[in-house]
Residue, then its C-alpha position, 0 to 999 in steps of 0.5 A: m736337311n742336314y742337321t749340322k748342330l746335331r753332328e757338332l753335339r754328337n761329336e763334341n760329346g764324343y759319341t758315335c752314330k752307333y752309341m747314338a742309335k743304341e740310345l734311341n733304340i734304332t739302327a746305326a744306319y737310321y740314325c746316320q740317316i737322320e743326321t745327313g737328312s736322307r730321312n725325315l725326323s719326326y718330332n718324337m725322335a727330335c725329342k728323344i735325341a734332345r734328351v741324350f744331350n739333355m737339351k730341348p729339341d729347339e736347341i738343337f734343330y731350330k737354327d738348321h730348320m729356319e736356314k732351310r726355310l730361308k733359302 
């Protein structure tokens, strides 16, 4: 699943994949794989990502998740 909202938030805040990876204590490759949907997103990681943006996980991931389910 491609996380469009996540990429938009990252870009709006001027964050790079490398910056996000550092904040999350993961590799940049791992983070990019999450963002593009090549790697599954755990609830724990969704919470960590949401904290970087001072948001709730649902605010970032719910819409993308529901759009995929409806297809």
